[in-house]
C-alpha positions in Angstrom: 27.6 -15.8 -0.6 29.9 -13.1 -1.9 28.2 -9.7 -2.6 28.5 -9.4 -6.7 28.5 -5.7 -6.9 31.0 -3.2 -6.5 30.1 -0.9 -3.6 31.6 2.2 -5.4 27.7 3.3 -5.9 25.4 1.0 -4.1 25.3 2.0 -0.3 26.5 5.6 -1.1 24.1 8.5 0.3 23.2 9.7 -3.3 20.4 12.3 -3.3 17.5 12.3 -5.3 18.2 13.0 -8.9 14.7 14.2 -9.6 14.6 16.5 -6.5 15.3 19.7 -8.3 12.8 19.3 -10.7 9.9 18.5 -7.9 10.6 21.4 -5.8 11.0 23.6 -8.7 7.4 22.1 -9.9 9.1 21.1 -13.4 8.6 17.4 -12.8 5.0 16.7 -14.9 2.8 14.6 -12.8 -0.1 12.8 -14.9 -2.6 16.1 -15.1 0.5 18.5 -16.0 1.8 17.2 -19.1 1.1 19.7 -22.1 -1.8 18.9 -24.2 -3.1 20.5 -27.1 -6.7 21.9 -26.9 -7.7 19.5 -24.0 -11.4 18.9 -22.8 -12.3 18.4 -19.2 -14.2 16.0 -17.4 -16.7 16.1 -14.6 -18.2 12.8 -13.3 -21.7 12.0 -12.4 -22.0 10.0 -9.4 -24.5 7.6 -7.8 -26.6 9.3 -4.9 -27.6 6.0 -3.6 -25.9 2.8 -2.2 -27.9 0.6 -4.7 -30.5 0.9 -7.4 -31.4 1.4 -11.0 -31.2 4.6 -13.3 -34.8 5.3 -14.4 -34.7 8.2 -16.5 -31.8 10.7 -17.5 -32.7 14.3 -19.0 -29.2 15.9 -20.0 -30.8 18.6 -22.2 -30.4 21.4 -20.1 -26.6 20.5 -19.9 -25.9 20.1 -23.6 -27.2 23.3 -24.3 -24.8 25.1 -22.1 -22.2 26.7 -24.2 -18.9 24.8 -24.1 -20.3 21.5 -23.4 -18.9 18.8 -25.8 -20.3 15.5 -24.5 -23.0 14.1 -21.8 -22.1 10.6 -21.3 -24.2 8.0 -19.4 -24.9 4.4 -20.1 -27.4 5.1 -23.0 -24.4 6.3 -25.2 -21.4 5.2 -23.7 -19.1 3.0 -26.0 -19.4 -0.9 -25.0 -16.8 -2.4 -23.1 -15.1 -5.8 -24.3 -13.6 -8.2 -22.1 -12.4 -8.0 -18.6 -13.0 -9.8 -15.0 -12.7 -6.7 -12.9 -16.5 -5.8 -12.3 -15.7 -2.4 -10.9 -14.0 -1.2 -14.1 -17.3 -2.1 -16.3 -18.8 1.1 -15.9 -21.4 2.9 -17.7 -22.4 -0.5 -19.2 -25.9 -0.8 -17.4 -28.5 1.4 -15.3 -27.4 -0.6 -12.3 -26.0 1.0 -9.4 -23.8 -1.1 -6.9 -22.7 1.4 -4.6 -22.5 5.0 -3.5 -20.6 7.3 -5.3 -20.2 5.0 -8.4 -19.8 6.5 -12.0 -23.0 6.7 -13.6 -21.7 9.3 -16.5 -19.9 12.4 -17.0 -20.0 15.6 -18.7 -17.0 16.9 -21.0 -16.4 20.7 -21.7 -14.0 22.9 -23.2 -13.2 24.1 -19.4 -13.7 22.4 -16.1 -15.7 25.2 -14.7 -18.3 24.6 -17.5 -18.1 20.7 -17.1 -18.8 20.8 -13.4 -21.5 23.5 -14.0 -23.2 21.4 -16.5 -23.0 18.2 -14.4 -25.3 19.8 -11.9 -27.9 20.4 -14.7 -28.0 16.7 -15.8 -31.5 15.3 -14.1 -31.3 11.6 -13.2 -34.1 9.7 -11.6 -33.2 6.8 -9.8 -35.2 3.8 -8.5 -33.6 2.8 -5.1 -33.1 -0.5 -3.9 -32.6 -2.1 -0.6 -29.0 -2.3 0.4 -26.6 -3.1 3.5 -23.8 -1.0 4.2 -23.3 -2.1 8.0 -20.5 -4.1 9.0 -21.2 -6.7 11.8 -17.8 -7.6 13.6 -19.4 -10.7 15.4 -19.4 -11.9 12.4 -23.2 -12.0 11.6 -23.9 -12.7 7.8 -20.4 -13.6 7.0 -18.8 -16.4 5.5 -15.6 -18.4 5.3 -13.9 -17.5 1.9 -12.0 -20.4 0.3 -8.7 -18.5 0.0 -7.3 -15.2 1.3 -3.9 -13.8 0.2 -3.3 -17.3 -1.6 -3.8 -19.3 1.6 -6.9 -21.2 2.8 -9.7 -19.2 4.8 -9.1 -21.6 7.5 -6.2 -23.0 8.6 -5.2 -25.2 11.7 -1.5 -26.3 12.9 -0.7 -28.6 16.0 -3.2 -29.2 18.7 -4.9 -26.1 20.2 -6.9 -28.1 23.1 -3.6 -29.3 24.4 -2.1 -25.9 24.5 -5.1 -24.8 26.1 -5.0 -27.4 28.8 -1.3 -26.8 29.7 -1.5 -22.9 29.4 -0.7 -20.8 32.5 -1.1 -17.4 31.0 -3.7 -16.6 28.6 -4.8 -13.4 26.5 -8.0 -13.4 24.9 -9.0 -9.9 23.3 -10.4 -8.5 20.5 -8.8 -5.6 18.3 -10.1 -3.5 15.5 -9.5 -0.6 13.4 -11.6 1.4 10.9 -11.4 2.2 7.3 -8.5 4.0 5.9 -8.4 6.1 2.7 -5.2 6.5 0.6 -4.6 10.1 0.2 -1.4 10.7 -1.7 -0.2 13.9 -2.4 -1.0 13.7 -6.1 -4.7 12.7 -6.5 -5.7 10.2 -9.0 -5.4 12.1 -12.5 -5.0 11.3 -16.0 -5.1 12.5 -19.5 -6.4 10.3 -22.3 -6.5 10.5 -26.0 -7.9 8.3 -28.4 -6.4 8.7 -31.8 -8.5 9.5 -34.8 -6.6 7.3 -37.2 -8.7 4.4 -38.2 -6.1 2.6 -39.7 -6.1 -1.2 -39.2 -2.4 -1.7 -38.5 -2.0 -3.0 -35.3 1.5 -1.5 -34.9 -0.2 2.0 -34.6 -0.9 3.4 -31.2 -4.6 4.0 -30.7 -4.7 5.1 -27.2 -2.5 7.1 -25.0 -2.9 7.7 -21.4 -0.7 10.0 -19.2 -1.3 8.3 -15.9 -0.6 8.6 -12.1 -0.1 4.7 -11.6 2.6 2.4 -9.7 3.6 0.8 -13.0 2.6 0.3 -16.7 2.1 -3.3 -16.5 -1.6 -3.6 -14.8 -2.8 -1.2 -17.2 -1.4 -3.0 -20.2 -2.8 -6.4 -19.0 -6.5 -4.6 -17.9 -7.1 -2.0 -20.4 -6.7 -3.4 -23.9 -9.1 -6.2 -23.5 -11.5 -4.0 -22.0 -11.5 -1.5 -25.1 -10.7 -4.0 -27.7 -7.2 -3.2 -28.7 -3.9 -5.0 -28.6 -1.6 -4.1 -25.8 0.9 -2.5 -28.3 -1.6 -0.1 -29.4 -1.8 1.4 -25.7 0.5 4.0 -24.9 1.2 4.7 -21.2 3.3 7.7 -19.8 4.0 8.0 -16.2 7.3 9.6 -15.3 6.7 10.9 -11.9 3.8 9.8 -9.5 3.1 11.7 -6.1 2.3 8.7 -4.0 0.6 5.5 -4.3 0.9 3.5 -1.2 -1.1 0.5 -3.0 -3.9 2.8 -4.3 -2.4 3.2 -7.9 -1.5 -0.3 -8.3 -4.4 -1.2 -10.5 -6.1 0.7 -13.1 -9.2 2.2 -11.4 -12.8 3.3 -12.6 -11.6 7.0 -13.3 -9.2 5.8 -15.7 -12.0 3.5 -17.6 -14.5 6.7 -17.7 -11.7 9.1 -19.1 -11.0 6.9 -21.4 -14.6 6.2 -22.6 -15.0 10.1 -23.0 -11.9 10.3 -25.1 -13.2 7.4 -27.3 -16.2 9.5 -28.1 -14.2 12.7 -28.6 -11.6 11.0 -30.9 -8.4 12.9 -31.2 -9.2 15.5 -28.5 -7.4 14.9 -25.3 -9.5 14.4 -22.1 -8.4 15.6 -18.8 -9.3 14.6 -15.6 -8.2 15.2 -12.1 -10.4 13.6 -9.1 -11.3 15.9 -6.0 -10.4 14.3 -2.4 -14.3 13.5 -1.9 -14.4 11.8 -5.2 -11.5 9.6 -4.1 -13.2 8.6 -1.2 -15.8 6.7 -3.0 -14.2 5.0 -6.0 -10.2 4.7 -5.6 -10.3 1.9 -2.8 -9.5 1.8 0.7 -8.0 -0.3 3.5 -11.0 -2.6 4.9 -11.8 -2.2 8.5 -11.6 -5.4 10.3 -12.4 -7.0 13.7 -9.3 -9.3 14.9 -10.0 -12.0 17.7 -6.8 -12.9 19.2 -6.1 -15.7 21.9 -2.6 -16.3 23.0 -1.9 -19.3 25.4 1.5 -19.6 27.2 3.5 -21.7 29.8 4.7 -20.0 33.1 7.9 -18.7 31.5 5.9 -17.0 28.9 6.6 -19.2 26.0 3.5 -19.5 23.6 1.9 -22.8 23.4 -1.0 -21.6 21.0 -2.3 -18.5 18.6 -5.7 -18.4 17.5 -6.5 -15.5 15.0 -9.8 -14.9 13.4 -10.4 -12.2 11.2 -13.8 -10.6 10.3 -13.8 -8.2 7.5 -16.3 -6.6 5.0 -16.0 -6.8 1.2 -17.9 -5.1 -1.6 -20.4 -7.3 -3.3 -19.0 -5.7 -6.8 -15.5 -6.8 -6.2 -14.1 -8.9 -3.3 -10.9 -8.0 -1.5 -9.8 -9.0 1.9 -6.4 -8.2 3.7 -4.6 -11.2 4.8 -4.5 -10.0 8.3 -3.9 -13.4 9.9 -0.8 -14.3 7.8 2.0 -13.0 10.3 0.5 -15.0 13.1 1.1 -18.2 11.6 4.8 -17.9 11.3 6.2 -15.2 13.3 6.4 -16.8 16.7 7.4 -20.3 17.8 4.0 -21.7 18.9 3.6 -25.1 18.2 -0.3 -24.8 17.7 -2.0 -22.0 15.5 -5.3 -21.5 14.0 -6.3 -18.8 11.7 -9.9 -18.1 10.3 -11.4 -15.6 7.8 -14.9 -14.4 7.7 -16.2 -12.0 5.0 -19.2 -10.1 5.1 -20.5 -9.2 1.7 -21.9 -5.4 1.6 -23.2 -2.7 -0.8 -20.1 -0.6 -0.5 -16.9 0.6 -3.0 -14.4 -2.0 -3.4 -11.2 -2.0 -1.1 -7.8 -2.4 -2.5 -4.3 -2.7 -1.2 -2.9 0.0 1.4 0.5 0.2 2.5 1.4 -2.9 4.3 -1.9 -4.7 3.5 -2.9 -7.6 6.1 0.6 -7.3 7.9 -0.4 -3.8 9.1 -3.7 -4.5 10.5 -2.7 -8.0 11.7 0.4 -7.0 13.4 -1.6 -4.5 15.3 -3.4 -7.0 17.0 -0.9 -9.8 17.4 1.9 -7.3 18.6 -1.0 -5.4 21.1 -1.8 -8.9 22.5 2.0 -10.1 22.9 2.2 -7.0 25.0 -0.8 -7.9 27.1 1.0 -11.3 27.6 4.2 -9.7 28.7 2.3 -7.9 31.3 0.5 -10.9 32.5 3.9 -12.5 32.6 5.7 -9.9 34.3 8.3 -10.0 31.5 9.8 -7.2 29.9 8.3 -7.0 26.2 11.4 -7.7 24.3 12.3 -10.7 26.5 9.1 -12.2 25.9 9.6 -11.9 22.1 13.0 -13.4 22.7 11.8 -16.3 24.5 9.3 -16.9 21.4 12.0 -16.5 18.5 11.4 -19.7 16.1 14.7 -21.4 14.8 12.5 -22.1 11.5 9.4 -21.0 9.9 6.6 -22.5 12.6 4.3 -23.0 9.6 6.4 -24.3 6.9 9.4 -25.6 8.8 11.4 -23.8 6.2 14.6 -22.1 7.4 14.6 -18.3 7.2 16.5 -16.6 4.3 18.0 -14.3 7.0 16.3 -13.3 10.5 17.9 -10.5 12.2 15.0 -9.6 14.2 17.1 -10.2 17.6 19.5 -7.8 16.5 16.6 -5.3 15.8 15.7 -5.7 19.4 18.7 -5.2 21.0 20.2 -2.4 18.7 16.9 -0.7 18.4 16.6 -0.9 22.4 20.0 0.6 22.7 19.4 3.3 20.3 16.1 4.2 21.8 16.8 4.4 25.5 14.5 1.3 26.5 16.1 0.7 29.5 14.7 3.9 30.9 11.2 2.2 30.9 9.2 2.0 33.8 7.5 -1.8 33.9 4.7 -0.3 36.4 2.3 1.5 34.0 1.6 5.2 35.3 4.8 5.8 36.8 6.2 8.8 34.9 4.2 12.1 35.1 5.6 15.7 34.1 2.9 18.1 35.0 -0.6 17.1 33.2 1.3 14.5 31.1 1.7 10.7 31.8 4.5 9.4 29.8 5.4 5.6 28.6 7.5 3.5 26.3 6.3 1.0 24.1 7.5 -1.5 21.3 6.3 -4.0 18.7 7.9 -6.0 16.1 7.1 -5.7 12.3 7.3 -8.2 9.5 6.5 -8.0 5.5 7.2 -11.1 3.5 9.0 -11.4 0.0 6.5 -10.8 -2.8 7.3 -12.4 -6.2 4.3 -11.7 -8.4 5.8 -11.1 -11.9 9.1 -11.5 -13.6 11.0 -8.3 -14.3 13.3 -7.8 -17.7 15.8 -5.2 -18.4 17.1 -3.9 -21.7 20.7 -2.3 -21.7 21.7 -0.6 -24.8 25.1 1.4 -25.5 24.5 4.7 -27.2 26.5 7.9 -27.5 28.8 6.6 -24.8 26.5 6.0 -22.3 24.6 3.0 -20.9 20.9 3.1 -21.4 19.0 1.3 -18.9 15.4 0.6 -20.1 12.7 -1.5 -18.0 8.9 -0.5 -17.0 9.7 0.3 -13.3 7.8 3.2 -11.5 9.2 5.8 -9.2 6.2 7.0 -6.9 8.4 8.8 -4.7 10.6 5.9 -3.4 13.7 6.9 -5.2 13.6 4.6 -8.1 15.3 7.5 -10.3 18.1 7.2 -8.0 18.9 3.9 -6.7 18.5 2.2 -10.0 21.6 4.0 -11.7 23.6 3.4 -8.7 22.9 -0.8 -9.2 23.7 -0.4 -12.9 26.9 1.8 -12.4 28.1 -1.0 -10.0 26.8 -3.8 -12.1 28.6 -2.6 -15.5 31.5 -1.2 -13.4 31.2 2.2 -14.9 30.9 5.6 -13.5 27.2 6.7 -12.4 27.0 9.5 -14.9 27.5 7.0 -17.7 24.1 5.3 -16.9 20.8 6.9 -18.7 18.1 5.5 -16.9 14.6 5.3 -18.8 11.6 4.2 -16.6 7.9 5.1 -16.4 6.4 4.3 -19.6 5.0 1.7 -21.8 7.2 0.3 -24.7 9.9 -0.8 -22.2 10.8 -4.2 -20.9 8.0 -5.5 -18.7 8.7 -5.0 -15.0 7.2 -5.4 -11.7 5.2 -2.6 -10.4 6.0 -0.5 -7.6 4.1 -2.7 -4.9 4.6 -5.3 -2.3 8.0 -3.9 -1.3 9.3 -5.8 -4.2 10.5 -3.2 -6.7 14.1 -2.4 -5.8 14.9 -6.2 -5.5 12.9 -7.1 -8.6 14.1 -4.5 -10.9 17.7 -4.3 -9.4 18.0 -8.1 -10.1 17.1 -7.5 -13.6 19.3 -5.0 -14.2 22.4 -7.0 -12.6 21.6 -9.8 -14.7 21.4 -7.7 -17.6 24.6 -6.1 -17.0 26.4 -9.5 -16.8 25.0 -10.8 -20.1 26.1 -7.4 -21.5 29.5 -7.7 -20.3 29.6 -11.3 -21.4 28.5 -10.6 -24.9 29.9 -7.3 -25.8 32.8 -6.7 -23.2 34.3 -3.4 -21.7 34.5 -1.6 -25.0 31.0 -2.0 -26.7 30.3 -0.7 -30.1 27.7 1.9 -30.5 24.0 0.2 -30.6 25.4 -2.8 -28.7 22.5 -4.3 -26.5 21.0 -7.0 -24.3 17.8 -8.0 -22.8 17.8 -10.1 -19.5 15.2 -11.3 -17.1 15.5 -11.0 -13.5 13.9 -13.1 -10.3 14.7 -15.1 -7.3 17.6 -17.4 -7.4 16.7 -21.1 -8.4 15.9 -22.7 -4.7 14.3 -19.8 -3.2 11.1 -21.4 -2.4 13.0 -23.4 -0.2 13.2 -20.7 2.2 10.9 -18.5 4.5 11.6 -14.8 3.4 10.8 -11.7 5.1 11.8 -8.3 6.3 12.1 -7.4 9.9 11.9 -4.5 12.2 11.3 -3.5 15.7 9.5 0.1 16.7 9.9 1.7 19.8 7.9 4.6 20.6 7.6 7.1 23.5 3.6 8.2 24.1 2.6 11.1 26.2 -0.9 11.2 27.3 -2.8 14.5 28.8 -4.8 13.4 31.7 -7.2 16.7 31.4 -7.9 16.4 27.6 -6.5 12.5 27.0 -4.7 14.1 23.9 -1.8 11.5 22.8 1.6 13.0 21.6 4.4 10.9 20.1 7.0 13.0 20.9 9.8 10.5 19.4 9.8 7.3 17.7 12.7 4.6 16.3 12.4 2.0 13.9 15.3 -0.7 13.6 15.1 -2.8 10.5 16.7 -6.1 9.1 16.2 -5.3 5.4 19.0 -6.6 3.4 21.5 -4.5 1.6 20.7 -0.9 1.9 21.1 0.5 -1.7 21.1 4.2 -0.7 20.9 5.5 3.0 19.1 8.7 2.1 16.1 7.2 0.2 16.1 4.5 2.5 15.5 6.2 5.6 12.9 8.4 3.6 10.8 5.4 3.3 11.2 4.2 6.6 10.4 7.3 8.6 7.7 8.0 6.1 6.3 4.4 6.8 6.4 5.3 10.6 5.1 8.7 9.9 2.0 7.2 8.3 1.3 4.7 11.0 1.4 7.6 13.7 -1.1 9.0 11.4 -3.2 6.1 11.4 -2.9 5.1 15.1 -4.0 8.6 16.4 -6.3 10.0 13.8 -7.4 8.6 10.5 -10.8 7.3 10.5 -13.6 6.9 7.6 -16.9 7.1 8.8 -19.6 5.1 6.7 -23.0 6.4 7.4 -24.8 3.1 7.3 -28.2 4.9 6.3 -27.1 6.1 2.6 -23.7 4.1 2.3 -21.4 6.7 2.1 -18.3 8.0 3.8 -19.5 11.2 5.7 -16.0 12.5 6.4 -14.8 12.4 2.8 -12.4 15.5 2.8 -9.3 16.9 5.0 -11.8 18.7 7.2 -13.1 15.4 8.6 -10.6 12.9 7.6 -7.7 13.7 9.9 -4.0 13.2 8.9 -1.3 13.9 11.1 0.3 17.2 10.1 4.0 18.4 10.5 3.2 19.5 14.3 1.9 15.9 15.1 5.2 14.2 14.3 8.2 14.4 16.7 11.5 13.0 16.3 11.7 10.1 14.0 14.8 8.1 13.4 15.6 4.8 11.5 18.6 2.3 11.9 19.2 -0.8 10.3 21.2 -3.8 10.5 24.0 -4.4 8.1 23.0 -7.8 6.0 22.7 -9.1 2.6 20.1 -11.8 1.7 21.1 -13.4 -1.6 17.7 -15.3 -1.8 15.8 -11.8 -2.5 18.0 -11.6 -5.7 21.5 -10.4 -6.6 21.0 -6.9 -4.9 20.6 -8.7 -1.5 18.1 -6.1 -0.8 14.8 -6.8 0.8 11.7 -4.5 0.5 11.4 -1.4 2.8 8.4 0.5 1.7 6.2 -1.5 4.0 8.1 -2.6 6.7 8.0 1.1 8.1 4.4 1.3 8.9 3.9 -2.3 10.2 3.9 -2.5 14.1 3.6 1.2 14.5 0.3 1.5 16.0 0.7 -1.4 18.4 4.0 0.3 19.6 2.1 3.4 20.2 -0.7 1.4 21.9 1.6 -0.1 24.2 3.4 3.0 25.0 0.0 4.6 25.8 -0.7 1.4 28.2 2.7 2.0 29.9 2.0 5.5 30.6 -1.6 5.3 31.8 -2.4 1.8 32.3 -5.0 1.7 29.9 -5.4 -0.7 27.2 -6.9 0.5 23.6 -7.6 -2.2 21.5 -9.5 0.0 18.6 -7.8 2.5 16.4 -7.5 5.4 16.4 -6.2 6.3 19.9 -8.6 9.5 20.0 -9.0 11.3 23.6 -12.6 10.2 23.8 -11.6 6.7 24.3 -9.1 7.6 27.0 -11.4 10.0 29.0 -14.2 7.3 28.7 -12.2 4.5 30.1 -12.0 6.5 33.2 -8.7 5.7 33.9 -7.2 9.2 33.5 -7.2 11.1 36.9 -5.5 14.5 37.1 
């Protein structure tokens, strides 16, 4: 299929158009938008994991000068319709998890609000609770569906695979809770209009929000507050990172709107602290993965068994589809996947970068490295022997699958040939040095159709759609796509995104933004030229929808990658360093090399951080995260990140849409921990199967000897 777009703009290394605004501090984030006479909110949170509020005394707080409102379940406005239980806050005295919002104080300034919150006396009757995750599956159930697939699936004859196997790997892999910590904390400003008009065209509620797209808020919030979708105005031109945590409206949004509704006409501002974010804004749930691989004498897989056990909140169920890739990544004739969920009295989890694939591929790719070692094969050679011709699970052909090229080109660029097959052979002083690799995959995601409006006004083409730039570069790359689709210079494109009132669009999530939004732009441009020609009149406009081409469901569609890592392990301290890492990707047409590389190395950075440092520790006695700040929850700093590089395969996948692009936001993190863990094994001979790879685990193994 020929590429439909002129490469004058697409493929060009255009620098971020919003860069000067961000570095100068003039790009307004949610909390920074100007507001006239704002009030400030500070929440009241539950100090127990489960219970019921028995009594509230707010008299001392209400007497403090500057306090405007003390809001609890006793006086909060009633919420209307909604199927997300985590959003129905302040509707009853019941407490479902530690840190849950049970009230708020609003004052004329932030200091007074926080001071007054300490003066509210709340008596709580605690109830028995369970917050301890049992990786052995004790008390778990098999969910009916996980990620749209059955909770239990079997393909082929695992018994026959076991009987014929020469090589086996049977191990358990685990990772802890991970919490989102984007540069911009969750924050918003909410203003409920004083106008009591019944005119449905008039805006009732305006929020300046930090989100990954306005569409979820447009869907969730109006039914909750008894207004029409067009009575809600959302403004979010810039979002300082989301990683899935800002994809859906969360309880703090509802809390702030409730306060604004009680203080009609006055804007209410709330910026969450890091500690508050650890309690109510979601997280990647921990999980235990049991992988069993069986292979013949040549290392060709006969069977894959992947069982996942994970906790979920009683209040709201969420499970990562961690076994999804095991069904279709390698050419194994037999496969079984099984999920077990364990309901606990904890805060609900949510999407986090690479949900499912990040955790599942850590287990699968570590097990594959163990199989390569058992077979005496190079890890790349083992993977090449198990490359499928079609999707093993569905039997569908791949839209494009250039994973083999990722292996070869990545290995050459990284210097994989210098790897010693025998662990523990390279040493420099106290440091053992090893090389490791792992594959990466992320599926095509199509959740919602996207529409785009193009209007000619003042000599420029206004391209309008409800997309969002969460730091990924949408402000930069969407004009590139539009300029080529309309065959005009890029300075004739005026992009409008990041607010309601525009054409409905896919959220910035699931690595689907660029090909979803770009496809709608291209189709709108085609319709515009067909209807208005090359010399449109003032005000000429069209609206068109985008989506995958007809027949896309007949293909197995994924982005692919291969990660290569060097690990250095100190034999005295157990410290692990990653001085260099390279990612080689097959991610469709690259719209902008600068923003794409930024996404890829950003994903690798986040993966290194998770592999070496990140771990949220839940205290089972009280049900809260004990290290809920940057002093205890360690994130990689500049000094922890070595030389990162990203390369990609030149490809064009028409089945993802007319841009030919695939997703790149998630593929950069998938496989990174496995590559690092495999490099640690090559350096030391010690196999780490639990993230993070901290010094204590290496030292306690007894395998380090200076």
